[in-house]
N, C-alpha and C positions, 0 to 999 in steps of 0.2 A: 504494500500500500504506500502510495506517495503522499506525503504530508507537507502542507505549507502552514507555518506559524505566523500569525499576525499579532505583533506586539513583541518587541525585542528588549523589554525590561527584565527585571529580576525573575518574575514568574516565567517569562519566555525561556530564560536560560535553564530553569529547572525542568521545564517540559522538554526542551531540547535534549537534556541529559537522559530523561525518561525514554525518549525515542531511541537513543543510541543503544539501549538495553534490549531492544526488540529486533531480531534479525529480519523479520518480515515487514518492517516499517522503515521507509527511507525518507529522511528529511531533505526536501529539494529546494525549499526557499524559506527565508526569514524576512518578513516584510514589516517595515515600520517607517513612518514619515520622518524619522531622524536621518534616514538615508535619502540623499538627494538624487542619486543616480543608481542605476542597476549595475552590479558587478558580481563576481564570484569570489567567495572566500571558502577555501577548503572544499571545493566542488559543490558549494551550496550558493544559490542565488541570494543576494541581499539587495533590497531596494525599497522604494516607497510603496505604499499600499495600492496606489494606482496601477501597479504591475500585475494585479490580480487577474485581469482579463487576459493578459498575455500568457501568464502561467497556465490558465485554463485552456488556452488554445494549444499550448505546447504539450500539456499532460491532461488529456481528456478525462481521465479517471481520478484526478487529484482530489484530495480531501483537505479541509481546512480546520484549524483549531484557533480560536481567539484567545491568545495568551496575554490577556490584560486583567490584572487583579482587581481593578476597580469595577464594581458591578454595574454602575450606571454607564460608564464608558463602554464596557463590554456589550451592553444592550444596545447602545447607540451605534456601535460598529456593526452589529448584526443587522440593524435596520438599514444602515448605509449600504452595506454590501448587497442586501436583498437577494440572497441565494436560497434556493430550496434546501430543506433539511438534509436531503441526501448528500449534499456536499460537505457536511460536517462530520468529523470523526469523533469517536469516544476513545480516550486513551486511559489505560490502567497500568500503573507501575507493577512490575512483576512481584514485588514483595507485599502488595495489598492482598487482604483476605476478604473475599466477597461471597456471600451466600448465593447459591444458584437461584434462589427465589427473589433476588434483588432485581429491580428494574433500573437501568441507567439510561438517561436521556442522551440525545445527540449533542456533540460539542462539549461534553462533560469530561473533566480530567480528574482522575483519582491518583493521588500521590503516594509516596513510599510509606510503608508500614501502617497504612490505614486499615480499619476493620469496618465492614458494612454487613450487618446481620439480617436475619430472616425477614422477608416480606417488606423491606424498606423500599420506598419509591423515590428515586433521585431524578430531578427534572433536567431540563436542557441547559447547556452552557453553565454548569455548576462547577465550582472548584472545591474538591474535598482534599484539603491540604495535609501535609506530612503528619503522620501519627494521629490523625483524627479517628474518633470512634463514633459510628452511627449504629446504635443498637436496633433491635427488632421493631418493625412496624412504624418506622418513621416516614414522614412525608416531607420531602425537601423540594421546594419550588424552583422554578427557573431563575437563573442568574444569582443564585446564592453563593456565598463564599464562606466556607468553614476554615478558619485559620488553624495553624499547627497546634496539635494537642487539644483541640476542642472536643467536647463529648456531648452527644445527644443520646440520652437514655431512652427507654422504650416509649413508643407511641407519641413522639413529639411531632408537632406540625410546624414547619418553617415555611412561611409564605415567600413570594417572589422578592428577589433583590436584597434579602437580609444578609448582613455581614456579622459573623460570629467571631469575636476576637480570640487571640491565642490563649489557650488554656481555660476558656470558659466552659461551663457545664450547665446543661439544661435538664432538669429533673423530669420524670415521666409525665405524660399527658398534658404538657404545656404547649400552648400555641404562641408563636411570635409573628406579629403582623408584618405585612409587606414593607420592604425598604427600611426596616429598623436596623439599628446598630447595637450590638452587645459588646461591651467593653472587654478587654483582655482580663482574664482571671475571674470574671463575674460568675455568680451562682444564680441561675434563673429559677426561681421557685414559684413565680406567679406569671400569668399571661402578660405579654407585652403588646400594647396596641401598635397599630401600623404607624410608620413614620416617626418612630421614637428612638432616642438614644438612652440605653439603660446600662448602668455601671454599678459595681460594688458587690458585696456579699452580705445579705442577699441583694440581688440586682434591683435597683430602683430607677424609675424613669427620671432622667436628668433634664431632658428637653424634648420638645416636639419639633418636627421640621417637615418641609414639603419634600416630595420625592426629588425635585430638581436640585435640592440642596445637598443630597446625599453624595458623599465623596469618599 
């Protein structure tokens, strides 16, 4: 499978390294608007995002992954590209442990040493970052980012665009509303409304914001 990564920041580098661990996946291009011209580095094309159409003509069966950690910008990029879902790959690090009953959406990336347990449903363009734990019967919406070492215990519902900070824990049967931010190390023991920032142990809502303010 030929893969193009869009977004050459820190998250993109980690996904690049993930791809190198798979013999059946080949990274053919790394696109980011920090590149002004198209060139090749170590047999990989690098160039601006506008090079997408050319890459698609060169490699008809190419797949894309948006390697941008910011949920809002990742969603905006999907809208800008306007590609059918079939063009997005799902990538899983070889050290991840995923139950066969789990559903993984397109464009989603599962990083090293993560665990996703029985009957969990993971949406599209989700980042399950290093050493995260997603226990049984969780629902994780589109464009969610679970930071390293975060833990969702059983039957948690995470709506679209939520960002879970590093080391945060959500107890069973809790719902976190869309485009909310959970601070690093937080312990979420109560539902969190949409468009909120919650921090602390236990986590408390610190502020409310509009979706367009999420960063």
